[in-house]
C-alpha positions as CSV (number, residue, x, y, z in Angstrom):
1,M,-14.1,4.1,-44.0
2,P,-11.8,1.9,-46.5
3,A,-12.8,0.2,-49.7
4,T,-12.9,-3.5,-49.9
5,L,-11.1,-4.9,-53.2
6,P,-13.1,-7.1,-55.1
7,V,-10.7,-10.2,-55.4
8,P,-8.5,-10.8,-52.4
9,I,-5.0,-9.5,-53.2
10,E,-1.7,-10.4,-51.7
11,F,1.5,-8.1,-52.4
12,R,4.7,-6.8,-50.2
13,L,5.4,-3.1,-49.9
14,P,8.7,-1.7,-51.0
15,E,11.0,-1.3,-47.6
16,G,10.6,2.1,-45.6
17,W,7.0,2.4,-46.9
18,L,4.2,2.6,-44.0
19,P,0.8,1.8,-44.6
20,A,-1.5,4.7,-44.4
21,A,-4.6,4.7,-42.5
22,L,-7.8,6.0,-44.7
23,P,-9.5,8.6,-42.6
24,E,-13.8,8.5,-43.3
25,D,-13.7,11.6,-44.7
26,A,-10.9,10.7,-47.0
27,D,-10.2,12.2,-50.5
28,A,-10.2,8.9,-51.8
29,P,-13.1,7.4,-52.4
30,G,-12.9,3.6,-53.1
31,V,-9.1,3.2,-51.9
32,A,-8.9,0.1,-50.1
33,F,-4.9,0.5,-49.2
34,A,-2.5,3.2,-48.9
35,A,1.1,3.8,-48.1
36,V,3.2,6.6,-47.8
37,H,6.9,7.1,-48.6
38,P,9.1,7.7,-45.4
39,R,10.7,11.0,-47.3
40,P,8.4,13.5,-48.2
41,D,9.3,15.8,-50.9
42,D,8.5,19.7,-50.2
43,G,5.7,18.6,-47.6
44,F,4.0,15.9,-50.2
45,A,4.2,11.9,-49.4
46,A,4.8,10.0,-52.5
47,N,1.8,7.4,-51.8
48,I,0.9,3.9,-53.3
49,T,-3.1,3.3,-53.3
50,I,-4.5,0.3,-54.5
51,D,-8.4,-0.1,-55.3
52,G,-10.8,-1.7,-57.9
53,E,-14.2,-3.2,-58.7
54,Y,-16.0,-6.0,-60.2
55,R,-16.5,-4.2,-64.0
56,P,-20.0,-6.5,-65.7
57,D,-19.7,-4.9,-68.9
58,A,-17.2,-5.4,-71.6
59,A,-14.9,-2.0,-71.0
60,T,-11.8,-2.0,-72.3
61,L,-8.5,-1.4,-70.3
62,P,-8.3,2.0,-72.0
63,E,-11.8,2.6,-71.8
64,L,-11.4,2.8,-68.0
65,A,-8.3,4.4,-67.9
66,D,-10.3,6.8,-69.8
67,E,-12.4,7.1,-66.7
68,S,-10.2,7.1,-64.5
69,V,-8.2,10.4,-66.7
70,E,-11.8,12.3,-66.7
71,R,-12.1,11.8,-62.7
72,L,-8.5,13.0,-62.0
73,R,-9.4,16.4,-64.5
74,E,-12.7,16.8,-62.1
75,A,-10.7,17.5,-58.8
76,A,-7.4,18.8,-60.3
77,E,-6.1,21.6,-62.1
78,S,-4.9,19.9,-65.5
79,A,-4.4,16.1,-66.1
80,V,-2.4,14.8,-69.3
81,V,-1.5,11.4,-70.1
82,T,1.8,11.3,-70.6
83,D,2.4,7.9,-71.9
84,R,0.0,4.6,-71.9
85,R,1.0,1.3,-72.8
86,E,-1.1,-2.2,-72.5
87,V,1.0,-4.8,-71.6
88,G,0.4,-8.8,-70.1
89,A,-0.5,-11.7,-71.8
90,A,-4.3,-12.3,-73.0
91,D,-5.2,-14.1,-70.0
92,A,-4.0,-12.0,-67.6
93,P,-4.3,-8.2,-69.5
94,A,-2.2,-5.0,-68.1
95,L,-2.6,-1.6,-68.6
96,T,0.2,1.2,-67.2
97,Q,-0.3,5.1,-67.9
98,R,1.4,8.0,-66.6
99,L,-0.4,10.9,-65.8
100,V,0.5,14.9,-64.8
101,F,-1.5,17.1,-63.3
102,A,-1.4,20.3,-61.0
103,A,-3.4,20.2,-58.0
104,A,-3.9,21.8,-54.6
105,V,-2.4,20.2,-51.4
106,A,-2.8,21.0,-47.7
107,G,-2.7,24.7,-49.6
108,A,-0.3,24.7,-51.7
109,R,-0.2,24.0,-55.7
110,R,1.8,21.1,-56.6
111,D,3.3,18.9,-59.6
112,L,2.1,15.7,-59.4
113,V,2.8,12.9,-61.2
114,Q,0.8,10.0,-61.0
115,S,2.1,6.7,-62.8
116,Q,-1.5,3.8,-62.9
117,V,-1.5,0.0,-63.6
118,Y,-4.7,-1.7,-64.3
119,L,-4.6,-5.6,-63.8
120,S,-7.5,-7.6,-65.1
121,M,-8.5,-10.4,-63.0
122,R,-11.0,-13.2,-63.4
123,D,-13.3,-14.2,-60.4
124,V,-12.2,-17.8,-59.6
125,A,-14.9,-19.3,-59.0
126,D,-16.9,-17.6,-61.3
127,P,-14.9,-17.0,-64.7
128,H,-17.5,-14.5,-66.6
129,K,-17.0,-12.4,-63.8
130,R,-14.0,-10.1,-64.2
131,A,-12.6,-7.5,-61.4
132,V,-9.9,-4.8,-62.4
133,I,-7.5,-3.7,-59.3
134,R,-5.7,-0.4,-60.3
135,L,-2.2,0.1,-58.6
136,A,-1.2,3.9,-58.6
137,L,1.6,5.5,-57.3
138,T,1.4,9.5,-56.3
139,A,4.5,11.9,-56.5
140,T,6.1,15.6,-57.2
141,A,7.2,15.7,-60.1
142,A,10.5,15.9,-58.4
143,Q,10.9,12.7,-57.0
144,H,8.5,10.3,-59.4
145,D,11.0,9.1,-60.6
146,E,13.1,8.5,-57.4
147,V,10.5,6.4,-56.4
148,L,9.1,4.9,-59.5
149,G,11.3,1.9,-59.0
150,E,9.9,1.2,-55.6
151,F,6.7,1.1,-57.0
152,Q,7.2,-1.1,-60.0
153,D,9.1,-3.8,-58.1
154,F,5.5,-3.4,-55.5
155,V,3.6,-4.2,-58.6
156,R,5.7,-7.3,-59.6
157,T,4.8,-8.7,-56.2
158,V,1.2,-8.2,-56.7
159,R,-1.2,-11.2,-57.2
160,P,-4.3,-13.1,-56.1
161,E,-4.6,-13.7,-52.4
162,T,-2.9,-17.7,-52.1
163,G,-3.5,-17.4,-48.1
164,T,0.6,-17.3,-47.7
165,G,0.4,-14.5,-45.2
166,A,1.7,-11.3,-47.8
167,H,-0.5,-8.4,-47.2
């Protein structure tokens, strides 16, 4: 069963991307939403996932990104951070990072790249509460650069829900 995000958000998927059903036994704990690219590369469909959680602690976005890397290292053959940047403003901090890793997918070893974006959002009703939303693009190494621009366009549409009818 899909997870629920700590704060409601809205966004627009890139043209052609399709929402994906999250099976109850999905190997993606905590994922609230997933979408897949319509053209798989060598049997692997690039995907976008969204997850998030309230963080009552004072963990920094780099510390949260480190936690994510460690979780990936537990599931993949290897995971290396190839780029990490803190972006955004003081009142809306964000972090991006890119990881390369190898994993067995559908019985085949795949070289994958994952671009992650962490968004820190204050709860509108209680500004002392902080939610962190993670957006991730996972694609084969061969297809990643081809779909990265679409992911970046998607990230630019993510915002707290205002009831305008976007996803």
